[in-house]
Structures are given as C-alpha cells and as structure tokens.
ROTORMAR-484204 format. One record per atom (N, C-alpha, C): residue in one letter; residue number from 1; atom name; x, y, z. Coordinates in Angstrom, 1 decimal, padded with zeros to 4 digits. Layout:
<atoms>
   residu   num   atome        X        Y        Z
        a   NUM      CA        X        Y        Z
...
</atoms>
This chain:
<atoms>
   residu   num   atome        X        Y        Z
        x     1       N    096.4    206.6    008.9
        x     1      CA    095.6    205.6    008.3
        x     1       C    095.6    204.3    009.1
        x     2       N    096.8    203.9    009.7
        x     2      CA    096.8    202.7    010.4
        x     2       C    095.9    202.7    011.7
        x     3       N    095.7    204.0    012.2
        x     3      CA    094.9    204.1    013.4
        x     3       C    093.4    203.8    013.0
        x     4       N    093.0    204.2    011.8
        x     4      CA    091.7    203.9    011.3
        x     4       C    091.5    202.4    011.2
        x     5       N    092.5    201.7    010.6
        x     5      CA    092.4    200.3    010.5
        x     5       C    092.3    199.6    011.8
        x     6       N    093.2    200.1    012.8
        x     6      CA    093.1    199.5    014.1
        x     6       C    091.8    199.7    014.8
        x     7       N    091.2    200.9    014.5
        x     7      CA    089.8    201.2    015.1
        x     7       C    088.8    200.3    014.5
        x     8       N    088.9    200.0    013.1
        x     8      CA    087.9    199.2    012.5
        x     8       C    088.1    197.7    013.0
        x     9       N    089.3    197.3    013.2
        x     9      CA    089.5    196.0    013.7
        x     9       C    089.0    195.9    015.1
        x    10       N    089.2    196.9    016.0
        x    10      CA    088.7    196.9    017.4
        x    10       C    087.2    196.8    017.4
        x    11       N    086.6    197.6    016.5
        x    11      CA    085.1    197.6    016.5
        x    11       C    084.6    196.3    016.0
        x    12       N    085.2    195.7    015.0
        x    12      CA    084.7    194.4    014.5
        x    12       C    084.9    193.3    015.5
        x    13       N    086.0    193.3    016.3
        x    13      CA    086.2    192.4    017.4
        x    13       C    085.2    192.5    018.5
        x    14       N    084.9    193.8    018.8
        x    14      CA    083.8    194.0    019.8
        x    14       C    082.5    193.5    019.3
        x    15       N    082.1    193.8    018.1
        x    15      CA    080.9    193.3    017.5
        x    15       C    080.8    191.8    017.6
        x    16       N    081.9    191.1    017.2
        x    16      CA    081.9    189.6    017.2
        x    16       C    081.8    189.1    018.6
        x    17       N    082.4    189.8    019.6
        x    17      CA    082.3    189.4    021.0
        x    17       C    080.8    189.5    021.5
        x    18       N    080.2    190.6    021.1
        x    18      CA    078.8    190.8    021.5
        x    18       C    077.9    189.8    020.9
        x    19       N    078.1    189.4    019.6
        x    19      CA    077.3    188.4    019.0
        x    19       C    077.6    187.1    019.6
        x    20       N    078.8    186.7    020.0
        x    20      CA    079.0    185.5    020.7
        x    20       C    078.4    185.4    022.0
        x    21       N    078.4    186.5    022.8
        x    21      CA    077.8    186.5    024.1
        x    21       C    076.3    186.3    024.0
        x    22       N    075.7    187.1    023.0
        x    22      CA    074.3    187.0    022.7
        x    22       C    073.9    185.5    022.3
        x    23       N    074.7    184.9    021.5
        x    23      CA    074.5    183.5    021.1
        x    23       C    074.5    182.6    022.3
        x    24       N    075.4    182.8    023.2
        x    24      CA    075.5    181.9    024.4
        x    24       C    074.3    182.1    025.3
        x    25       N    073.9    183.3    025.4
        x    25      CA    072.7    183.6    026.2
        x    25       C    071.4    183.0    025.6
        x    26       N    071.3    183.1    024.3
        x    26      CA    070.2    182.5    023.6
        x    26       C    070.2    181.0    023.7
        x    27       N    071.4    180.4    023.6
        x    27      CA    071.5    179.0    023.7
        x    27       C    071.1    178.5    025.1
        x    28       N    071.5    179.2    026.1
        x    28      CA    071.1    178.9    027.5
        x    28       C    069.6    178.9    027.6
        x    29       N    068.9    179.9    027.1
        x    29      CA    067.5    180.0    027.2
        x    29       C    066.8    178.9    026.5
        x    30       N    067.3    178.6    025.3
        x    30      CA    066.7    177.5    024.5
        x    30       C    066.9    176.1    025.3
        x    31       N    068.0    176.0    025.9
        x    31      CA    068.3    174.7    026.7
        x    31       C    067.3    174.6    027.8
        x    32       N    067.0    175.7    028.5
        x    32      CA    066.1    175.7    029.6
        x    32       C    064.7    175.4    029.1
        x    33       N    064.3    175.9    028.0
        x    33      CA    063.0    175.6    027.4
        x    33       C    062.9    174.1    027.0
        x    34       N    063.9    173.6    026.4
        x    34      CA    063.9    172.2    026.0
        x    34       C    063.8    171.3    027.3
        x    35       N    064.5    171.7    028.3
        x    35      CA    064.4    170.9    029.6
        x    35       C    063.0    170.9    030.1
        x    36       N    062.4    172.1    030.1
        x    36      CA    061.0    172.2    030.6
        x    36       C    060.0    171.3    029.8
        x    37       N    060.2    171.3    028.5
        x    37      CA    059.4    170.5    027.6
        x    37       C    059.6    169.0    027.8
        x    38       N    060.9    168.7    028.0
        x    38      CA    061.2    167.3    028.3
        x    38       C    060.6    166.8    029.6
        x    39       N    060.6    167.7    030.6
        x    39      CA    059.9    167.4    031.9
        x    39       C    058.4    167.1    031.7
        x    40       N    057.8    168.0    030.9
        x    40      CA    056.4    167.8    030.6
        x    40       C    056.1    166.5    029.9
        x    41       N    056.9    166.2    028.9
        x    41      CA    056.7    165.0    028.2
        x    41       C    056.9    163.8    029.1
        x    42       N    057.9    163.8    030.0
        x    42      CA    058.2    162.7    030.9
        x    42       C    057.0    162.5    031.8
        x    43       N    056.4    163.6    032.3
        x    43      CA    055.2    163.5    033.2
        x    43       C    054.0    162.9    032.4
        x    44       N    053.9    163.3    031.2
        x    44      CA    052.8    162.8    030.4
        x    44       C    053.0    161.3    030.1
        x    45       N    054.2    160.9    029.8
        x    45      CA    054.5    159.5    029.6
        x    45       C    054.3    158.7    030.8
        x    46       N    054.7    159.2    032.0
        x    46      CA    054.4    158.5    033.3
        x    46       C    052.9    158.3    033.5
        x    47       N    052.1    159.3    033.2
        x    47      CA    050.7    159.1    033.3
        x    47       C    050.1    158.0    032.4
        x    48       N    050.6    158.0    031.2
        x    48      CA    050.2    157.0    030.2
        x    48       C    050.6    155.6    030.7
        x    49       N    051.8    155.5    031.2
        x    49      CA    052.3    154.1    031.6
        x    49       C    051.5    153.7    032.9
        x    50       N    051.1    154.7    033.7
        x    50      CA    050.3    154.3    034.9
        x    50       C    048.9    153.8    034.5
        x    51       N    048.4    154.5    033.4
        x    51      CA    047.1    154.0    032.9
        x    51       C    047.2    152.6    032.3
        x    52       N    048.3    152.4    031.6
        x    52      CA    048.5    151.1    031.0
        x    52       C    048.7    150.0    032.0
        x    53       N    049.3    150.4    033.1
        x    53      CA    049.5    149.4    034.2
        x    53       C    048.2    149.0    034.8
        x    54       N    047.3    150.0    035.0
        x    54      CA    046.0    149.7    035.5
        x    54       C    045.2    148.9    034.5
        x    55       N    045.3    149.1    033.2
        x    55      CA    044.6    148.3    032.3
        x    55       C    045.1    146.8    032.3
        x    56       N    046.4    146.7    032.4
        x    56      CA    046.9    145.3    032.5
        x    56       C    046.5    144.6    033.7
        x    57       N    046.4    145.3    034.8
        x    57      CA    045.9    144.7    036.1
        x    57       C    044.4    144.2    035.9
        x    58       N    043.6    145.1    035.3
        x    58      CA    042.2    144.8    035.0
        x    58       C    042.1    143.6    034.0
        x    59       N    043.0    143.5    033.0
        x    59      CA    043.0    142.4    032.1
        x    59       C    043.4    141.1    032.8
        x    60       N    044.3    141.2    033.7
        x    60      CA    044.7    140.0    034.4
        x    60       C    043.5    139.5    035.3
        x    61       N    042.8    140.4    035.9
        x    61      CA    041.6    140.0    036.7
        x    61       C    040.6    139.3    035.8
        x    62       N    040.3    139.9    034.7
        x    62      CA    039.3    139.4    033.8
        x    62       C    039.7    138.0    033.3
        x    63       N    041.0    137.9    033.0
        x    63      CA    041.5    136.5    032.5
        x    63       C    041.3    135.5    033.7
        x    64       N    041.6    135.9    034.9
        x    64      CA    041.5    135.0    036.0
        x    64       C    040.0    134.6    036.2
        x    65       N    039.1    135.5    036.1
        x    65      CA    037.7    135.2    036.3
        x    65       C    037.2    134.3    035.1
        x    66       N    037.7    134.6    033.9
        x    66      CA    037.3    133.8    032.7
        x    66       C    037.8    132.4    032.9
        x    67       N    039.0    132.2    033.4
        x    67      CA    039.6    130.9    033.6
        x    67       C    038.8    130.1    034.6
        x    68       N    038.4    130.8    035.7
        x    68      CA    037.6    130.2    036.7
        x    68       C    036.3    129.7    036.1
        x    69       N    035.6    130.5    035.3
        x    69      CA    034.4    130.1    034.7
        x    69       C    034.6    128.9    033.8
        x    70       N    035.6    128.9    033.0
        x    70      CA    035.9    127.8    032.1
        x    70       C    036.1    126.5    032.9
        x    71       N    036.8    126.6    034.0
        x    71      CA    037.0    125.4    034.9
        x    71       C    035.7    124.9    035.4
        x    72       N    034.8    125.8    035.8
        x    72      CA    033.5    125.3    036.3
        x    72       C    032.8    124.5    035.2
        x    73       N    032.8    125.0    033.9
        x    73      CA    032.1    124.3    032.9
        x    73       C    032.9    123.0    032.5
        x    74       N    034.2    123.0    032.6
        x    74      CA    034.9    121.8    032.4
        x    74       C    034.6    120.7    033.4
        x    75       N    034.5    121.1    034.7
        x    75      CA    034.1    120.1    035.7
        x    75       C    032.7    119.6    035.6
        x    76       N    031.8    120.5    035.2
        x    76      CA    030.4    120.0    035.0
        x    76       C    030.3    119.1    033.8
        x    77       N    031.1    119.3    032.8
        x    77      CA    031.1    118.5    031.6
        x    77       C    031.7    117.1    031.9
        x    78       N    032.8    117.1    032.7
        x    78      CA    033.4    115.8    033.1
        x    78       C    032.4    115.0    034.0
        x    79       N    031.6    115.6    034.8
        x    79      CA    030.7    114.9    035.6
        x    79       C    029.5    114.4    034.8
        x    80       N    029.1    115.1    033.7
        x    80      CA    028.1    114.6    032.8
        x    80       C    028.6    113.4    032.0
        x    81       N    029.9    113.4    031.7
        x    81      CA    030.4    112.2    031.0
        x    81       C    030.4    111.0    031.9
        x    82       N    030.6    111.1    033.1
        x    82      CA    030.6    110.0    034.1
        x    82       C    029.2    109.5    034.5
        x    83       N    028.2    110.3    034.2
        x    83      CA    026.9    110.0    034.6
        x    83       C    026.4    108.7    033.9
        x    84       N    026.0    107.7    034.7
        x    84      CA    025.6    106.5    034.0
        x    84       C    024.2    106.6    033.3
        x    85       N    023.4    107.6    033.6
        x    85      CA    022.1    107.8    033.0
        x    85       C    022.2    108.5    031.7
        x    86       N    023.4    108.9    031.3
        x    86      CA    023.5    109.6    030.0
        x    86       C    023.4    108.7    028.9
        x    87       N    023.2    109.2    027.7
        x    87      CA    023.1    108.4    026.5
        x    87       C    024.4    107.6    026.3
        x    88       N    024.2    106.3    025.9
        x    88      CA    025.3    105.4    025.8
        x    88       C    025.9    105.5    024.4
        x    89       N    027.2    105.3    024.3
        x    89      CA    027.8    105.3    023.0
        x    89       C    027.6    104.0    022.3
        x    90       N    027.2    104.0    021.0
        x    90      CA    026.9    102.7    020.3
        x    90       C    028.2    101.8    020.2
        x    91       N    029.3    102.3    020.3
        x    91      CA    030.6    101.5    020.3
        x    91       C    031.0    101.0    021.6
        x    92       N    030.2    101.4    022.7
        x    92      CA    030.5    100.9    024.0
        x    92       C    030.2    099.4    024.1
        x    93       N    031.0    098.6    024.7
        x    93      CA    030.7    097.2    024.8
        x    93       C    029.5    096.9    025.7
        x    94       N    029.1    097.8    026.5
        x    94      CA    028.0    097.6    027.4
        x    94       C    026.7    098.1    026.7
        x    95       N    026.8    098.5    025.5
        x    95      CA    025.6    099.1    024.8
        x    95       C    024.7    097.9    024.4
        x    96       N    023.4    098.0    024.7
        x    96      CA    022.4    097.0    024.3
        x    96       C    021.4    097.7    023.5
        x    97       N    021.2    097.4    022.3
        x    97      CA    020.3    098.2    021.6
        x    97       C    020.0    097.8    020.2
</atoms>
C-alpha cells in the first residue's frame, strides 16, 4: 500500500513539474509578444512626435511671417501719424479752425 502512495506522490510531483515548465514557457512567449507590441507602439509614437515637430516648425514660420507683416503695418501707421498733411487733432495747439 505504501508503494501505491509513493507512486501517486511521484506522479503528482511529475505533473506539477510539467505544469510549472509549461507555465514558464508560456510566460516567456507572452513576454516576447509584449516586447514586440511595445516596439510597435514606440515606433508609432516616434512617428507622431516627428509629425508634431514638423507642425511646430511650420507654426513658428507662420508666426514669424505674421510678425513681419504686423511690423510693416505698424511702421506704415507710424509714418501716417507723422505726416503733416494728415487731419489735425482739434486739441492740437497748432489747430486753426
């Protein structure tokens, strides 16, 4: 009877060892898949950030051009203010009217 119990114990230990080895192999496969997915996500994120970098460069160029155009209008407005032929302000001491 003790030989039967020893046999049952041996078989159950063998089954547990097989289950543990299968679990380790399965975990290694899952880890490789997760690593591949992480690589794909990283590549996708890199592409998105590259696109965002291009957009910010374009926005900086547009802002620079807009600033230049505003400066042109500001300079022309300041020249118009200094023009003696422009309409005089009634509060100006040189106003005759």
